[in-house]
C-alpha positions as CSV (number, residue, x, y, z in Angstrom):
1,M,105.5,20.6,-75.5
2,I,106.6,22.3,-72.3
3,G,110.0,22.2,-70.9
4,H,111.7,19.9,-73.4
5,G,113.3,22.4,-75.8
6,A,116.6,20.6,-76.1
7,P,115.2,17.3,-77.3
8,V,112.9,19.1,-79.8
9,A,115.8,21.2,-81.0
10,A,118.2,18.1,-81.4
11,F,115.6,16.1,-83.4
12,K,114.6,19.0,-85.8
13,S,118.3,19.8,-86.3
14,A,119.0,16.3,-87.4
15,F,116.3,16.5,-90.2
16,A,117.5,20.2,-91.0
17,G,120.9,18.7,-91.9
18,D,119.3,15.8,-93.7
19,R,121.2,13.3,-91.6
20,P,118.5,11.9,-89.3
21,H,119.3,8.9,-87.5
22,H,116.9,5.9,-88.0
23,A,116.2,5.1,-84.2
24,W,115.8,7.5,-81.4
25,L,115.8,6.3,-77.7
26,L,113.9,8.7,-75.6
27,T,115.0,8.2,-72.0
28,G,114.0,9.6,-68.5
29,P,111.7,9.0,-65.6
30,Q,108.1,8.0,-66.4
31,G,105.7,10.8,-66.8
32,L,108.1,13.4,-68.4
33,G,106.3,13.5,-71.8
34,K,108.4,11.1,-73.8
35,A,105.4,9.5,-75.6
36,L,103.8,12.9,-76.2
37,F,107.1,13.9,-77.9
38,A,107.2,10.9,-80.0
39,Q,103.7,11.4,-81.2
40,A,104.3,15.1,-81.9
41,A,107.6,14.4,-83.7
42,A,105.9,11.6,-85.8
43,T,103.0,13.7,-86.7
44,W,105.3,16.6,-87.7
45,L,107.4,14.4,-89.8
46,L,104.4,12.5,-91.6
47,A,102.8,15.8,-92.2
48,G,106.0,17.0,-94.3
49,K,107.8,18.7,-91.7
50,P,106.0,22.0,-91.8
51,H,107.4,25.1,-90.4
52,G,106.3,26.2,-86.9
53,A,107.5,26.4,-83.3
54,A,108.5,23.1,-82.0
55,F,106.2,20.5,-83.6
56,A,103.3,22.9,-83.8
57,G,103.2,22.8,-87.6
58,G,101.9,19.3,-87.5
59,D,98.7,20.2,-85.6
60,G,95.4,20.2,-87.4
61,T,96.9,18.4,-90.5
62,P,95.4,15.3,-92.0
63,A,98.4,13.3,-90.7
64,A,97.3,14.4,-87.2
65,A,93.8,13.4,-87.6
66,M,94.8,9.9,-89.1
67,I,97.4,9.1,-86.3
68,A,94.7,10.2,-83.6
69,A,92.3,7.8,-85.2
70,G,94.8,5.0,-85.6
71,S,94.4,4.9,-89.4
72,H,97.7,6.3,-90.8
73,P,99.0,3.7,-93.1
74,D,102.5,4.8,-92.3
75,F,102.5,5.0,-88.6
76,R,102.4,2.1,-85.9
77,R,102.5,2.1,-82.2
78,L,104.2,-1.1,-80.6
79,V,102.5,-1.6,-77.1
80,R,101.4,-4.4,-74.9
81,T,98.1,-6.1,-76.3
82,E,95.2,-7.7,-74.3
83,D,94.6,-11.4,-74.1
84,D,91.4,-13.2,-74.8
85,K,90.0,-12.0,-71.3
86,G,90.7,-8.4,-71.8
87,K,93.7,-8.3,-69.7
88,Q,96.8,-6.6,-70.7
89,R,99.8,-8.9,-71.2
90,A,102.8,-8.5,-69.2
91,A,105.1,-7.8,-72.2
92,I,105.3,-6.8,-75.8
93,R,105.3,-10.2,-77.6
94,I,107.3,-11.2,-80.5
95,D,104.0,-11.5,-82.6
96,E,103.5,-7.8,-82.2
97,V,107.1,-7.2,-83.7
98,R,106.4,-9.6,-86.5
99,A,103.2,-7.8,-87.4
100,L,105.2,-4.8,-88.4
101,Q,107.1,-6.7,-91.1
102,P,104.6,-6.2,-94.0
103,L,104.8,-2.5,-93.4
104,F,108.5,-2.6,-94.0
105,R,108.1,-4.5,-97.3
106,Q,106.5,-1.7,-99.0
107,T,107.2,1.9,-99.6
108,P,105.6,4.6,-97.5
109,S,102.0,4.9,-98.7
110,I,101.1,8.7,-98.2
111,A,104.0,10.1,-96.6
112,D,107.7,10.5,-97.2
113,W,108.6,8.3,-94.1
114,R,107.3,5.5,-91.9
115,V,107.2,5.9,-88.1
116,V,107.1,3.2,-85.4
117,I,106.7,4.1,-81.7
118,V,107.7,1.4,-79.3
119,D,106.0,2.4,-75.9
120,S,107.7,1.3,-73.9
121,A,110.8,-0.5,-75.0
122,D,111.2,-1.7,-71.4
123,E,108.2,-3.9,-71.8
124,M,109.6,-6.2,-74.6
125,N,110.6,-9.6,-73.6
126,V,113.9,-11.2,-74.8
127,Q,112.4,-12.6,-78.0
128,S,110.5,-9.4,-79.2
129,A,113.6,-7.2,-78.2
130,N,115.9,-9.5,-80.7
131,A,113.3,-9.4,-83.3
132,L,113.1,-5.6,-83.1
133,L,117.0,-5.5,-83.1
134,K,116.9,-6.9,-86.5
135,N,115.2,-4.0,-87.8
136,L,117.3,-1.6,-86.0
137,E,120.4,-3.3,-87.5
138,E,119.2,-3.3,-91.1
139,P,116.6,-0.4,-91.0
140,P,114.0,-0.4,-93.8
141,Q,114.4,2.7,-96.1
142,Q,112.7,5.9,-94.8
143,T,111.7,4.4,-91.5
144,L,112.0,6.0,-88.2
145,F,111.8,4.2,-84.9
146,F,111.1,6.0,-81.4
147,L,111.9,3.7,-78.5
148,I,110.6,5.2,-75.3
149,S,112.4,3.8,-72.2
150,H,112.0,4.7,-68.5
151,T,115.0,2.4,-67.5
152,P,117.4,2.2,-70.5
153,G,119.8,0.2,-68.5
154,R,117.6,-2.9,-68.8
155,L,117.5,-2.6,-72.7
156,L,119.9,-4.9,-74.7
157,P,123.2,-3.0,-75.1
158,T,123.0,-3.8,-78.9
159,I,119.6,-2.1,-79.0
160,R,121.0,1.1,-77.2
161,S,124.0,1.1,-79.5
162,R,121.7,1.3,-82.6
163,C,119.8,4.3,-81.3
164,R,120.6,8.1,-80.8
165,A,119.7,8.9,-77.3
166,L,117.5,12.0,-76.3
167,R,117.5,12.4,-72.4
168,F,114.3,14.1,-71.0
169,A,114.9,16.1,-67.9
170,R,112.3,16.7,-65.0
171,L,110.3,19.8,-65.4
172,T,110.2,22.7,-63.0
173,D,107.4,23.1,-60.5
174,A,106.2,26.2,-62.4
175,E,106.2,24.2,-65.6
176,V,104.3,21.3,-64.1
177,D,101.8,23.9,-62.5
178,T,101.3,25.6,-66.0
179,L,100.7,22.1,-67.7
180,L,98.2,21.3,-64.8
181,A,96.3,24.5,-65.0
182,D,95.8,24.0,-68.8
183,A,94.9,20.3,-68.8
184,A,92.8,20.1,-65.6
185,P,91.3,23.6,-65.2
186,S,88.7,22.3,-62.7
187,L,91.3,21.5,-60.1
188,D,91.2,23.9,-57.1
189,D,94.6,25.6,-56.0
190,E,95.0,23.1,-53.1
191,D,94.7,20.0,-55.2
192,R,96.9,21.4,-57.9
193,A,99.5,22.5,-55.5
194,A,99.4,18.8,-54.0
195,L,99.7,17.4,-57.6
196,V,102.7,19.6,-58.4
197,R,104.4,18.3,-55.2
198,M,103.6,14.6,-56.0
199,A,104.7,15.1,-59.7
200,D,108.4,15.6,-58.8
201,G,109.0,17.0,-62.1
202,A,106.9,14.5,-64.1
203,P,103.7,15.9,-65.0
204,G,102.2,12.7,-66.2
205,R,102.2,11.2,-62.7
206,A,100.2,14.4,-61.6
207,L,97.8,14.1,-64.4
208,R,97.0,10.5,-63.7
209,F,95.6,11.5,-60.3
210,A,94.2,14.8,-61.0
211,E,90.5,13.7,-60.1
212,S,91.4,11.3,-57.1
213,G,91.4,14.0,-54.4
214,V,95.1,13.6,-54.1
215,A,95.4,16.7,-51.9
216,A,93.6,15.2,-49.0
217,L,95.4,11.9,-49.4
218,A,98.8,13.6,-49.4
219,E,97.8,15.5,-46.3
220,Q,96.9,12.1,-44.6
221,L,100.3,10.7,-45.5
222,S,102.2,13.9,-44.2
223,E,100.2,13.5,-40.9
224,L,101.0,9.8,-40.7
225,A,104.9,10.5,-41.3
226,D,104.7,12.7,-38.3
227,S,102.7,10.3,-36.0
228,P,104.0,9.4,-32.6
229,P,104.7,5.7,-32.3
230,E,101.8,5.1,-30.0
231,A,99.3,6.3,-32.6
232,A,101.1,5.0,-35.8
233,A,99.5,1.6,-36.0
234,G,96.0,2.8,-35.5
235,R,96.3,5.7,-38.1
236,A,98.0,3.3,-40.6
237,L,95.0,0.8,-40.2
238,A,92.5,3.5,-40.5
239,L,94.0,4.8,-43.7
240,A,94.3,1.3,-45.1
241,R,90.6,0.7,-44.5
242,S,89.8,4.1,-46.1
243,L,91.6,2.8,-49.3
244,A,90.0,-0.7,-49.6
245,G,86.9,-1.3,-51.7
246,K,86.1,-0.8,-55.4
247,G,84.8,2.7,-54.9
248,N,88.3,3.8,-53.7
249,S,90.3,2.4,-56.6
250,A,91.4,5.8,-57.9
251,R,92.6,6.8,-54.4
252,Y,94.4,3.4,-53.9
253,D,96.3,3.8,-57.3
254,A,97.3,7.2,-56.3
255,F,98.4,5.9,-52.9
256,L,100.5,3.1,-54.6
257,D,102.3,5.8,-56.4
258,L,102.5,8.4,-53.6
259,A,103.7,6.2,-50.8
260,P,107.2,5.3,-52.4
261,A,107.6,8.6,-53.8
262,M,107.2,10.1,-50.1
263,L,109.9,7.7,-48.9
264,A,112.2,8.6,-51.9
265,Q,112.0,12.2,-51.0
266,A,112.6,11.6,-47.2
267,A,115.7,9.6,-48.2
268,R,117.2,12.7,-49.9
269,T,117.4,14.6,-46.7
270,R,118.8,11.7,-44.4
271,N,122.1,10.3,-43.7
272,G,123.6,7.5,-41.5
273,P,121.4,4.7,-40.2
274,A,118.2,6.8,-40.9
275,L,119.1,6.9,-44.6
276,A,119.8,3.1,-44.8
277,R,116.5,2.3,-43.0
278,T,114.4,4.6,-45.2
279,L,116.3,3.2,-48.5
280,S,115.4,-0.2,-47.3
281,D,111.8,0.8,-46.7
282,W,111.8,2.6,-50.0
283,E,113.0,-0.5,-52.0
284,A,110.4,-2.8,-50.3
285,A,107.7,-0.2,-50.9
286,T,108.5,0.2,-54.5
287,A,108.4,-3.6,-55.1
288,L,105.3,-4.1,-53.1
289,A,103.4,-1.2,-54.9
290,G,104.7,-2.3,-58.2
291,S,103.3,-5.8,-57.8
292,A,100.1,-5.0,-56.0
293,I,97.8,-4.7,-58.9
294,G,99.5,-7.4,-61.2
295,L,99.3,-10.0,-58.5
296,S,95.8,-9.0,-57.3
297,L,97.0,-8.5,-53.6
298,D,94.5,-7.5,-51.0
299,P,94.4,-3.6,-51.1
300,Q,93.9,-3.2,-47.4
301,S,96.9,-5.4,-46.5
302,V,99.0,-3.6,-49.1
303,A,97.9,-0.3,-47.9
304,F,98.6,-1.2,-44.2
305,D,102.0,-2.5,-45.0
306,L,102.9,0.9,-46.9
307,A,101.3,3.0,-44.5
308,R,103.4,1.5,-41.7
309,K,106.6,2.3,-43.7
310,I,105.4,5.9,-43.9
311,A,104.8,6.1,-40.2
312,G,108.2,4.9,-39.7
313,L,109.5,8.2,-41.1
314,A,108.8,9.7,-37.7
315,R,112.0,7.8,-36.4
316,V,115.1,10.0,-36.9
317,D,117.5,7.8,-34.9
């Protein structure tokens, strides 16, 4: 765990006092390592709370091996499943929550605790959220819940009230750089520096695009943002064409993340009409990028629309 000493300390302190809360809400922007924390904490707990820095004592234990293999009888991960066509469903369904109930009707099998990770709680629909709420209101003995949430304001207030919140902060650029150097040692200095800037303190975002040539893409977007009006449309179209096609899916995915992020960063330095216009473009870009894959929108059309918004950053009036 890099950069999350406060949540680690708070969680371990709760167990040191033998007064752990039964449900923990892990909040913060996507890509900070909340799921990594939940699995590391679960491993440490199911391994018997061994001594060691952070959760390191759980590494290399039988519990760690079984969790990694998906075979630990006292561990469950609640996620969106796939339909009959192999496509990921839009939400965590009530059927997935109901499938947990046999686990709760028996005592832990090989550990002192049972652990359920909900990744992410934001993806539950109303029915599944209410079904899980019943377990949080009447928690099974020796059972711990980790609810991962990127936007906790969207959760049912009754769910939030049953949880102890752990807020995860953005990492520093130096911490992201250290993590990337360890996780993706093949990156050259230019790509790693571009990924650090793109991460905005969330290393998970950078790791998603570590192999997609994001440095060159980021440079293209920076040039587009500085384009004179007479050249903007042509450059936006050229970029959109370069992102279309199956062979460019990784770069296109990176672009869908990078374009709204660039607009958000630009908004932080503006005021007055320029700020209002950039915020409007950011909202539209975020909505478009967020729906592009799920709605199977034409990549070239989406990329052109987003690229035109980036080109609009050259306007400062």
